[in-house]
N, C-alpha and C positions, 0 to 999 in steps of 0.2 A: 275417815281421813287419814291420809298416808303420812308417814314420819316426815317425809321431805316437805309436805304441805304444812305440816305443824311447825316446822322450823322456818318457814317463810315469814318474813316481816316486811311490810310496806313502810317506808320511811319518805321522809321530806326530800330525799337526794334526787338529783337529775338522773342519775344511772338506772337503767333498768334493760332488760332483754326480752325477747319473746316468750321465753320460758316463764319470766316473772309474769308477763301478761296473762299467760295461760292459768297459772296458779291463782292469781287475784280472780280471774274470770270464775274459776270453778269455785272458789270460797264464796263469792258474791252470789253466785247462782244457787248455792245450797241455802243461804239465808233467804234469797227471793222466792224460792219455790218453797222451802221448808217451813219458814216462819211466816211470811207474807202471803204465800198460797198464790203467787203469780203465776200466769199462764202466757207463755211469749212465744213468738216464732224463733226458730233456730237463729243464732247470731252469726254473722259475717262481719269480722273486725278488720278494718282497713286502716293501716297506719300511713299517713300522708305528709307531705311537707305543707309550709305556710302557702308556697306557690300553688299547690294543688287545693289547699283550703280555699284560696281566693277564687279559683276556677269553679270549684264547686258552688261558691256563692253566686257567682255570676250565671249559672245554669239553674238558678232557682233551686239548687239542692239535689237535682236528680243526676244520677251517674251517668245516664245517657241522655243525650238532648241533641235536637236538630240545631242547624246554625242559624243564627240571627244577629244582626248588627247591635241589638240592644244588649246582648249577653257581653260583647266586647266592651261597649261603653261602660257597663256595670264593673266589669273587671278593672278596667283602667282607672276608674274613680275609687274603688275599694283599695286597689293596690297603692295609688298614690297617698291616701289618707293613712294606710297601714305603715308604708314606708317612712312617713314624715311623722309618725307618732301620734296622729290624731285619732286614731282608732285602734282597738285590738281586734283580734280574731276570736271566734268561739273556740272553746276547747274541742268541741264535736259537733258533727252534723250527723242526724239519724234519718234513715229512709224508710218510710211506711211500705215496706215490701217483704216478701217471704221468699229466702231468708232477709231478715232485718239486717240492713247495711248500716254499720257505724262506723263513721269517719273519725279518727282521733288523731290529733297532732303529735308529731314524733317529738317535738320540742317540750311536751308536758313532762313534768315530774311522775314518778311512780304514784304519788298519792292522787294526783289529778287524773292520772289513767284509771285508777280504781274508782274515783268519784264518777268519771265518764261512764265507766262500765255500769256502775250502779243506776245512774241517772237515765242514760240512754239506751243502753242494751237490755236492761230490764223494767225501768219505769215506763219511758216512752213505749218500749215494745209492747209490754202488756196492754197499755191503753190503746194502741193501734190495733191490736189483735180483738180486744173485746168491747170497746165502746160501740154502741148501736149504730151511731152515724157513720163510723168508719166501715162497719160491717154492711151497712145499707148502700154506701155510695162509692166505696173504693174496692179495687181487686187488688190485694197485695200480692198474690201469686202470679198476677199476668202484667203487672206495670212494667217490669224490666223488659220483657220480651216485646211488650207494646211499644216502648219508647225506642227500643232497638229497630223495629219496624218503622216508627215514625222517622227516625233520622235517616234510615237507608231510602225510605220513599221520598222524602223531601230532597234528598241529594239526587235522586234520579230525575225528580222535576226540575231541578236546577240545571242538570245536564241536558235535558230535552227541551225544556221551554225557556231557559235563560234564568239566571240569577235575579235581574231585575224584576222580572214578572213574579217570580215567586216571592221575593221580598215584599213586593206590592201586597199581595194576598196576605202575608203573614202579618205585616204592619196593621192592615186593616182588622184582621182576626183579633190580634192582640189588643187593639183598642178597644174591642167588644167583649174582652174576656170576662169582665165583670157581670155581662148580661149574657154569658154562655153557659149557665148552670141550670139545673132543674132543682128548684128549692123545695119540691114536695115529691115524694115517691110515686113513680108511675108504673114501674114493672119490677121483675126480679133484680137482683143485685147485678153489677155489670160484670160481664166477662170479656176481658180485654183480649184474650187470646182469641176468642171466636171473632171479635171485632177485626182483629189484623188478618185472619184467615179469610174472611168475607170479603175484603177489599174487592178483588177482581169481581167476584159474583155481584156484588152491589153496583159496580160501574156498569156492568153489562146489563144488569136489571134497569138501571136508570135510563140507558140508551134506549131500551125496547119500550118502556112504558113511561115515556116523557108525559108529564102531566098536560091532559087536554086543555087545561086553562091557559097554557102558553103556546099553543100551536099556531095561533094566528097573531098578526100584528094588532095593535090597538084599532078598534074599530073608527072609521071616519065618522065625522060629526053628521048626525042625522041617520046612521045605518039603522036598518030595522032589528038587526039582532041585539038582543039584551041579556046580559048575564043576570044570574038570580038575585034577588032582593038581599038587603043586608044579613039577615038571620040566617038564610040559605048559604050565602057566599062565605060567611064566618065558618059555618059548619064545615064546608068543603075545604076551606083553608086552615081548619084547625085552630081558629081564633077565638078569643084572645091567646097570644102567646107570649110568655115571659121570656123564654130562651131564644134570644135573637139570633144566636149562631146557628140553632137547630133549625129554626124557620129558614134561615137563608140557605143552608146546606140543602134543605129539602125542597123549598118552594122558589129560589131565586131563578127568574127565567133565562138568565144569560151565562150563568156560571158553567164552565166545563167540569167534566168529572173529576179530575185531578184537583181543581180548585175546591170542590165540594169536599173531597178527601181531606184537603188541608184544613178546612173549617172543622172537619170532624176531629181530627187530631187535636187542634187547640181547645176545642170543647171538651174532649175527654182529659186534657191535662188541668183545665180549669174546675172541672168536676172533682178531681183527684184531689185538689188542694182545698176544695170547699169546706169539708168538714173541720179542717185545721183552723179555719177563720172562725168557727163557732166554738171551739174547745180550747182557746189559748189558755185560759185560766185553769180548767181541769187538767189539760196535758201536762202543763208545766207544774201544776200543784202535784199532780200524782208523781211526776219524775222526781221532784224535788223531795217530796215526803219519803219517797222509796230510797232515795241516796241518803238522805239523813238518818233514816233507821239503819241501813246497812253499814254506813261508815261508822256509827256509834257501836253497833254490835261487833264489828272488826275490831275496833279500840279495846272494847270489853273483853274480847277474847285474846288480846295481846298480838294480833296480826297487825294492827295498824299502831306504830309507835307514837309517843307523845308529840314529837315534832311534825309527824305526819298529820296528826289530829289537830294541831294548831294551824297547820297550813290549810286543811280542810275547812275549819271553823271560819277562817279569814275569808276563803272564797265563798262559803255558803252564806255568810252573813252579808257579803257585798251583794250577792245574787237576790236575796229577799229583803234588801233595804227599800223601805218605802219613805221618800221624803214628805214632810209635812206640806200642806197646801201653799203656806208661805214661804217654803224654801226655794231659793232660786234653781235648784235642781229637779224641782216638781214638774212632771210632764203628764201626770194622770195616774191612775192606779197601776202600780207594778203587778202584772199577772203572776209572776213568781211569788211576791209577798202575799197576794190575796189568796191565791190558790193553796200555797203552803200553810198559811195561817188557818183557812177553812178545814183542810184535812186533819191538822193539829187539833183544831176545836172539835171536830167530829170524833176523833178518837178520845178526847177528854170526855164528851157527853156520854160516850158508851161506858166509860170507866168510873167516871167520877162526877155524876151530874148534879147540879144545884136544883132546887125546886124550880126556879125559872126554867132551866133546861127541861125538866118533866113537863112543864105546862106547855113549853113551845114544842117539843119534839118527843112526844109520849112513845111514838113507835121505836125508838132507837136509844133513848135515854136509860142508862144502866143496864144494856143488853150484854155487857161484857165481852163483845166481839168487835172490837175496833177494826180489825184488818177485813173481816167479813162484810161489815157494813160499808167500809169504803169501796170494797170490790164491786158491790151492788151499786153503789153511787157511780163508779166510774164506767159502769156498763149503760146505764139508763138515762144519763143527762147529757146536756150540753151547758155552756157557760150560763145563759140566761135562766134556765129552769133550775139548774144546780144552785145558784145563787138564791133564787126565790124560794128554793126549799130548804136550804141548809144554812143560810147566814143568820147567825145568833145574835141576840141582844148583847150577849157577854162580848163578842167580837166586834161589834159595832162600836161598844164603848172603848174597847182596847185600842181600835184603829182610829178612834176619834172621826167617825163618819157622820156627816150631817147632809141634809139634803137642801139645796138652793134652787129657788126659781128664778131663772135668768130671761127676763123679757125685755126686748130693746125699747118697748114703750114705758118702761117704768124701771125703779132702783131695784137692786137685788134684795130678794127676800128669802130669809131663811124659813122654809116652810115645815121642816121635820127635826125635832129635837127628841132627846132620849127618854121619851115615855113610852107607852105600849103602842099608840097610834103612830108615833113618830118612829119607831123601830120599823114597823110594817112599811111605812112611807120611804124610809132610807132604803130598806131592802128591795122595794120595788123599783125605785129610781135607780139603784145600782144595777138590778137585774135588766132593766131597760137599756141601760148604757151598753150592756154586752150583747144586746139583740140585734143582730146585724139586719134583720129584716127592716128594724125601725130606722136605721142609719144609711142603708143603701137605696139608691132610687128605684122606685117601683115602676118600671118602665115596661110596657106591653105593646106589641104590634096588634092593633085592632081592626084594621081594614086595609083593603087594596082595591085601587079603582080599576076594574077589570074592564069597564067599558070605555074609559077614557084614555088616559096618560099613563095608567099603572103606578100612579103614585102610592108610596106606601105611607100608612098612617100610623103613627105611634103616639101614645099618651104616657106622660110622666104624672102620676098621681101625687100632688104636694101634701105633706102633712106639716102642719105646725108652721106653715109659711116658708118652709126651706125649700129653695128652688135651685136648679143646676146652675154652675159656675157657666157663664155664657161662652167664654173662650173654648173651654172644655167640650161643652155641648156642640158647638159649631164644628170643632175639629173631628169629633167622634162621628157626627152626622155625615160629614164628608166621607169618611171611611165606609159607612153604612151604605151611601149612596152608590158608592164604587161597587160595592159587593151586590147590591140590588140591581143596579143596572138602569135604574130610572129615578125620577125625582122621589125624595121622601120628606116627610113634615112630621116634626114632633110638636105636640101640644102639651103645654104644662097645665093641669087641670086640677082646681082645687077639690081635695078629697071629700069635702062635706058638701059643698055647694055645687060641684060639678061645672063651675064656671072656668072658661079658659082664660089663663092669667097671661099667658105668653105663648109665642109660636116660634119655631126655627124652621127653615127650609133649605134643602140642598139638592143639587143636581149631580149626576154621574160626571166625574172628571173626564178630561180628554184622555183618549188611550195613550199608552206609552208609544214613542216614535219607534 
């Protein structure tokens, strides 16, 4: 460490410059890599204003984004709340890219800048680079170039086909974004640079090899020609298909090549964010654990003064605060609180386990390697499996967790208390609550009427009696019918009995004038 770095002190004052930022970054990096063993992408730190932070909010956090009215609406709402004191802004936004882009607010104090660097530039950065879900589903090296391509491509489409037509396709694609992801691995990791380069080739190929299934109009009643039976028809169409945007992009009979490319763009954006939905507890827990360790080490070294330490502790305790269930502020489990508590608890188990810990976690109890154990966990798990594997009885007691059976046909029943069977039930219930597969609609395209009116048939498999909200289902189905070009029907089917509980139908809207 250089002499100038040794004399550098982080305090609670608002005054700082870019040289201070660089020295703080280097000191934090030394601890992150040398003590915690973190492996990160190179960092690109962007200092921005509150207005720019609001703009980043509105475009879902990506530095490059195509135009859409919903982003402006979000900006206006967030700005009004912020300007009137009803909400605050995040201290940072971090982008899963290579290099990792970290936006930090120019209004932050030097202490908060150091906290942000530790939290985002090293905690989140390490998690993005190493977690298996992100490695499988995202292309950190290609996302920025791909979004540059997407922004330019959609702008060209607006010039060529009109803003109203492009907006209509984007509205429909955004409505189906939640059903525009692959939930299970199908092929090698995504190469977004290749996706952008192949746009022209893909369009030419689609025009040359348009699917024979769509070459003719629907057959007249009584026509002798018949399409294959259900099993063969589903094989030809690749059904059942959970990724509705993918199916529409590939199989919709009326979409033009440019419209298919827009669906592809929206689908890739949805896939990019899919791992983040499954790792909120782990990602924030990792980043919070990292910043807590680093900031304490900076204070121990005398780099962070006492005033700065108090400012940090005030911010940290606010972030990991978990209101009790009967507190008016309670709105569920705080992922920062749960994630940080679990990371701290794992570190405790590796260093000073109890007999209970040894019985529950024989593989890690007393191994003396907290950081190595955590790095392995950060690689191999998502929230649901992480909780199911590592939530300890000690933490269940500390956080006062219990399981409640909520059935509309009966009173609330406490089903799991703090005994061995109860601990396992609480852990399973909490893990299930973070399993997005159990909480998102299980909708698939299951058939197409090739011989008749080309109606698209979908099924939503209903679990535990939880059905779709009628208004939302009807509006989204209208968007789906527009992209398909013909009628669509959605049946809600009981998962256990197969009985059709409810059906929705929609036809294609009138074309734009």
